[in-house]
C-alpha positions in Angstrom: 9.5 -17.0 34.3 10.5 -19.2 31.4 7.9 -17.6 29.2 9.1 -14.1 30.2 12.8 -14.9 29.2 11.7 -16.6 26.0 9.7 -13.5 25.0 12.7 -11.3 25.7 15.0 -13.6 23.7 12.6 -13.6 20.7 12.2 -9.8 20.8 16.0 -9.5 20.9 16.5 -11.8 18.0 13.9 -10.0 15.9 15.4 -6.6 16.8 18.8 -7.8 15.8 17.4 -9.2 12.5 15.5 -6.0 11.6 18.5 -3.8 12.6 20.7 -6.0 10.4 18.4 -5.5 7.4 18.4 -1.7 7.9 22.2 -1.7 8.2 22.5 -3.8 5.1 20.5 -1.1 3.1 22.4 1.7 4.9 25.9 0.5 3.9 25.0 -0.3 0.3 23.9 3.0 -1.3 24.8 1.7 -4.8 22.4 -1.3 -4.6 19.3 -0.1 -2.8 16.8 2.9 -2.7 16.7 3.1 -6.5 13.4 5.0 -6.3 15.1 7.7 -4.2 17.8 7.9 -6.8 15.1 8.7 -9.3 13.6 11.4 -6.9 17.1 12.9 -6.4 17.9 12.9 -10.1 14.5 14.3 -11.0 14.9 17.2 -8.6 18.4 17.8 -9.9 17.2 17.8 -13.6 14.4 20.2 -12.7 16.7 22.5 -10.8 18.6 23.2 -14.0 15.5 23.5 -16.2 15.7 20.0 -17.7 12.6 17.8 -18.1 12.7 15.0 -15.4 9.9 13.1 -17.2 12.1 12.5 -20.2 13.9 9.1 -19.7 17.0 10.2 -21.7 17.3 13.4 -19.8 16.7 11.8 -16.4 19.4 9.2 -17.2 22.0 11.9 -17.3 21.4 12.6 -13.6 21.0 9.1 -12.3 23.8 7.5 -10.3 23.0 4.0 -11.6 21.2 3.3 -14.9 17.6 2.3 -14.4 14.4 1.8 -16.4 12.4 3.7 -13.8 10.8 7.0 -14.6 9.8 10.0 -12.4 6.0 9.4 -12.1 4.8 12.1 -9.6 3.2 15.5 -10.3 5.9 18.2 -11.1 4.9 20.2 -8.0 6.1 17.3 -5.8 9.7 17.9 -7.0 9.7 20.8 -4.5 9.6 18.2 -1.7 12.9 16.6 -3.0 14.7 19.8 -3.8 16.1 20.2 -0.2 18.0 16.9 -0.6 20.0 18.7 -3.4 21.6 20.8 -0.6 23.8 17.8 0.3 25.8 15.1 -1.5 23.8 12.1 -2.7 25.4 9.8 -0.1 24.2 12.0 2.8 20.8 12.5 1.2 20.5 8.7 0.8 21.2 8.1 4.5 19.0 11.0 5.6 16.1 9.6 3.6 16.6 6.2 5.1 16.8 7.6 8.6 13.6 9.5 8.2 11.9 6.3 7.0 13.1 4.5 10.1 11.6 7.2 12.4 8.3 7.2 10.5 8.1 3.4 10.6 8.5 3.5 14.4 5.8 6.1 14.5 3.6 3.9 12.3 4.1 0.8 14.6 3.2 2.9 17.6 0.2 4.4 15.9 -1.2 1.0 14.7 -0.8 -0.8 18.0 -1.9 2.1 20.2 -4.8 3.6 18.4 -6.0 1.0 15.9 -5.3 -2.3 17.5 -5.5 -0.9 21.1 -2.9 -3.1 22.6 0.7 -2.9 23.8 3.5 -3.9 21.6 4.2 -7.6 21.4 6.6 -9.9 19.6 3.9 -11.3 17.2 2.7 -7.9 16.1 6.2 -6.6 15.2 7.0 -10.0 13.6 3.8 -9.7 11.5 4.6 -6.1 10.4 8.0 -7.1 9.1 7.1 -10.3 7.5 3.5 -9.8 6.5 2.5 -9.7 2.8 5.9 -10.9 1.6 7.9 -8.5 3.7 6.2 -5.4 2.3 8.0 -3.1 4.8 11.5 -4.3 3.9 10.6 -4.2 0.2 9.9 -0.5 0.7 13.2 0.1 2.5 15.0 -1.7 -0.4 13.2 0.3 -3.1 13.5 3.6 -1.4 10.0 4.5 -2.3 7.9 7.1 -0.5 5.4 4.5 0.6 6.3 4.8 4.4 5.8 8.6 4.2 2.5 8.1 2.4 1.4 5.5 4.9 2.2 7.7 7.9 0.1 10.5 6.4 -2.8 8.1 5.7 -2.8 6.5 9.1 -2.6 9.8 11.0 -5.5 10.9 8.8 -7.4 7.7 9.6 -6.9 8.4 13.3 -8.5 11.8 12.8 -11.3 10.1 10.8 -12.2 7.8 13.8 -12.0 10.8 16.1 -14.5 12.7 13.8 -11.9 15.4 13.1 -12.8 15.6 9.4 -10.9 18.8 8.5 -7.6 17.1 9.6 -8.6 13.8 8.0 -9.3 15.4 4.6 -6.3 17.6 4.6 -4.0 14.7 5.3 -5.6 12.6 2.6 -5.1 15.4 0.1 -1.4 15.7 1.1 -0.9 11.9 0.9 -2.5 11.8 -2.6 -0.2 14.6 -3.9 2.2 11.9 -5.0 0.4 8.8 -6.1 -3.0 10.4 -6.7 -5.1 7.3 -5.9 -5.2 7.8 -2.1 -7.7 10.5 -2.8 -10.3 7.7 -3.0 -10.2 7.5 0.8 -12.2 10.7 0.9 -15.2 8.5 0.2 -14.9 7.4 3.9 -16.6 10.7 4.6 -19.8 9.3 3.1 -19.9 6.8 6.0 -20.1 9.5 8.7 -23.3 10.8 10.3 -22.2 14.4 10.2 -24.6 16.5 8.1 -21.8 18.4 6.6 -20.0 15.3 5.2 -20.8 16.1 1.6 -19.6 19.6 2.0 -16.4 18.3 3.4 -16.1 15.8 0.6 -16.7 18.4 -2.1 -14.4 20.9 -0.5 -11.4 18.4 -0.3 -12.1 17.2 -3.9 -12.0 20.8 -5.0 -8.8 21.4 -3.0 -7.2 18.4 -4.7 -8.3 19.5 -8.1 -6.8 22.9 -7.3 -3.5 21.3 -6.5 -3.5 19.3 -9.7 -4.6 22.4 -11.7 -1.8 24.4 -10.3 0.7 21.8 -11.4 -0.7 22.0 -14.9 -0.8 25.8 -15.0 2.8 26.1 -13.6 4.3 23.8 -16.2 1.9 22.3 -18.8 4.7 20.4 -20.5 5.8 18.8 -17.3 2.2 17.9 -16.4 1.9 16.2 -19.7 5.1 14.2 -19.0 3.7 13.2 -15.6 0.5 11.9 -17.2 2.4 10.0 -19.8 4.8 8.3 -17.3 2.1 7.6 -14.7 0.0 5.7 -17.2 2.9 3.7 -18.5 3.7 0.8 -16.3 4.6 -2.8 -17.1 5.5 -4.4 -13.8 3.7 -7.6 -13.1 3.9 -10.6 -10.8 5.4 -10.3 -7.4 6.6 -6.7 -8.1 3.1 -5.5 -8.8 0.7 -8.2 -7.5 -2.5 -6.4 -8.5 -5.7 -7.7 -10.1 -5.0 -6.2 -13.4 -1.5 -7.7 -13.5 -2.8 -11.1 -12.7 -5.5 -11.0 -15.4 -3.0 -9.6 -18.0 -0.5 -12.4 -17.1 -3.2 -15.0 -17.5 -3.9 -13.8 -21.1 -0.1 -13.6 -21.8 0.2 -17.2 -20.6 -2.8 -18.2 -22.8 -1.0 -16.7 -25.8 2.3 -18.5 -25.1 0.5 -21.8 -24.7 -2.1 -21.6 -27.4 -1.1 -18.8 -29.7 -4.5 -17.1 -29.1 -3.8 -13.3 -28.7 -6.7 -11.7 -26.9 -7.4 -8.0 -27.7 -6.2 -5.5 -25.1 -9.7 -4.5 -24.1 -10.6 -8.0 -22.8 -8.2 -8.0 -19.8 -9.2 -4.4 -19.1 -12.9 -5.3 -19.2 -12.4 -8.4 -17.1 -10.5 -6.3 -14.5 -13.3 -3.8 -14.3 -15.8 -6.6 -13.9 -13.8 -8.0 -11.0 -13.6 -4.6 -9.4 -17.3 -4.1 -9.7 -18.0 -7.4 -8.0 -15.6 -6.6 -5.2 -17.3 -3.2 -4.7 -20.8 -4.7 -4.9 -20.1 -7.5 -2.4 -18.3 -5.1 -0.1 -21.1 -2.5 -0.3 -23.7 -5.2 0.6 -21.6 -6.1 3.7 -21.3 -2.4 4.5 -25.0 -1.8 4.3 -25.6 -4.8 6.6 -23.0 -3.5 9.0 -24.4 0.0 9.0 -27.8 -1.3 10.0 -26.6 -2.8 13.3 -24.5 -1.8 16.3 -21.4 -4.0 16.7 -18.1 -3.5 18.4 -15.6 -1.4 16.5 -18.0 -0.8 13.6 -16.2 2.3 12.3 -12.8 0.6 12.6 -14.1 -2.4 10.6 -15.5 0.0 7.9 -12.1 1.7 7.7 -10.2 -1.6 7.5 -12.6 -2.9 4.8 -12.0 0.3 2.8 -8.3 -0.4 2.9 -8.8 -4.0 1.6 -11.2 -2.9 -1.1 -8.8 -0.1 -2.2 -6.0 -2.7 -2.7 -8.3 -5.0 -4.7 -9.7 -2.5 -7.1 -6.6 -0.6 -8.2 -5.0 -1.7 -11.5 -1.5 -1.0 -10.0 -0.7 -1.9 -6.4 3.1 -2.4 -5.9 4.6 -4.9 -3.5 5.5 -2.3 -0.9 2.0 -0.8 -1.1 0.7 -3.8 0.9 2.0 -2.1 4.0 -1.5 -0.6 4.0 -3.0 -4.0 4.7 -0.9 -4.9 7.7 -3.2 -3.5 10.5 -6.4 -4.7 8.8 -5.0 -8.2 8.4 -3.7 -8.4 12.0 -6.9 -7.1 13.4 -9.1 -9.7 11.6 -7.0 -12.7 12.4 -7.2 -11.9 16.1 -11.0 -11.3 15.8 -12.3 -14.4 14.0 -14.5 -16.3 16.3 -12.4 -19.4 16.6 -9.2 -18.1 18.0 -7.6 -21.5 17.6 -7.2 -20.6 13.9 -4.9 -17.7 14.8 -1.6 -19.5 14.5 -2.6 -20.9 11.1 -3.8 -17.5 9.8 -0.7 -15.8 11.1 1.7 -18.3 9.5 -0.1 -18.1 6.1 0.1 -14.3 6.1 3.8 -14.1 6.8 4.9 -16.6 4.2 7.2 -15.3 1.5 6.9 -15.7 -2.2 9.3 -18.5 -3.0 8.8 -21.8 -4.7 10.5 -25.0 -5.8 7.9 -27.0 -7.7 8.8 -28.8 -10.9 5.8 -31.0 -11.7 4.4 -30.4 -15.2 1.3 -28.3 -15.1 1.4 -28.0 -11.3 4.4 -25.7 -11.6 2.3 -23.2 -13.5 -0.3 -23.1 -10.8 2.3 -22.7 -8.0 4.1 -20.1 -10.1 0.9 -18.1 -10.3 0.2 -18.5 -6.6 3.7 -17.3 -5.6 3.9 -14.5 -8.1 0.6 -13.1 -6.7 0.7 -14.3 -3.2 0.2 -10.9 -1.6 -2.9 -10.4 -3.8 -4.3 -13.8 -2.8 -3.7 -13.0 0.8 -5.6 -9.7 0.3 -8.6 -11.6 -1.0 -8.2 -14.0 1.9 -8.3 -11.1 4.4 -11.3 -9.6 2.5 -13.2 -12.9 2.9 -12.4 -13.0 6.6 -13.9 -9.6 7.0 -17.1 -10.6 5.1 -17.4 -13.7 7.2 -16.8 -11.8 10.5 -19.3 -9.1 9.6 -22.1 -11.5 8.6 -21.5 -13.8 11.6 -21.6 -10.8 14.0 -24.8 -9.5 12.5 -26.4 -13.0 12.6 -25.5 -13.3 16.3 -26.8 -9.9 17.1 -30.1 -10.4 15.3 -30.5 -13.8 17.0 -30.2 -12.2 20.4 -33.3 -10.2 19.6 
């Protein structure tokens, strides 16, 4: 009985805390959802024939000055046009309310269909604190990441159900904004369906048609989209990606030694790391493909999410929402379940530090600035360990 009441109390405290965070964002439209401000301003600029990709033009329609640009294909502006039918304050709250509804849907989807368990306190706690609070970071930024994640995970559900038409269609829609989710179409290559390459080619063509129509409809806007999309400078905890980490290392090297490495060196090193991640993951995949183990397709899907995060040159803080289900899955599956509390605690730590020792402070600064990325590598290693241990046990049985 004591455990029952303790569980209820913990759930109540967590609910109050999360509700308080949402209310905090809700009542401060001038301080949060800056990405949505850009979406709204971009749609408003486009509605009067102005170029939303021009920073100076966009600034005229922004409520609060920002260095952010509109970075999505011009055709996606149609999605934000309906918000212009209302005042910004109402649009702000409507956008936030929609995100809350979709987040509830995501939590239900993750726990019911991917983790196959009822809701519990630890799962919800993990989702809100995991990877440096990626969910709340998305709520603060007002990005479309929750919308993107909902499309992706519904698509992944259909992938596991072998409903490839629905899967491919949702991936194409999810990729309409940030482009890179189109890489998940490669999951079709894993399937045993003889038509998988036709599906893959068809959806790639559909996506190319979408991008082509954006160019044909407004070539100058498409050029602006390409320019803005390729121009990004966020590093550290805002964009804890492999490329940012490598670029920061060479920047630190320059500050400490005066040695200024050519720009191609960080790019080449990043591509080398991406190739290693892909090669090691592919080896694990081939080994996994050759045997029958529990939840094989689900493990392949989760591994694909981890690899996707590790090979992209830009992977923002809120993008780590994608890794919440894969991470929770693997820390509950490792053979020695006594390690679960330790793994759980490590993955919900936040990126803060207070280290002042000479030299050591640089190491800790790097760790905390890229803590989500380090955790992504940690989860990736757990998957590799789990796969090869399971395979070894299965082959030993024979």
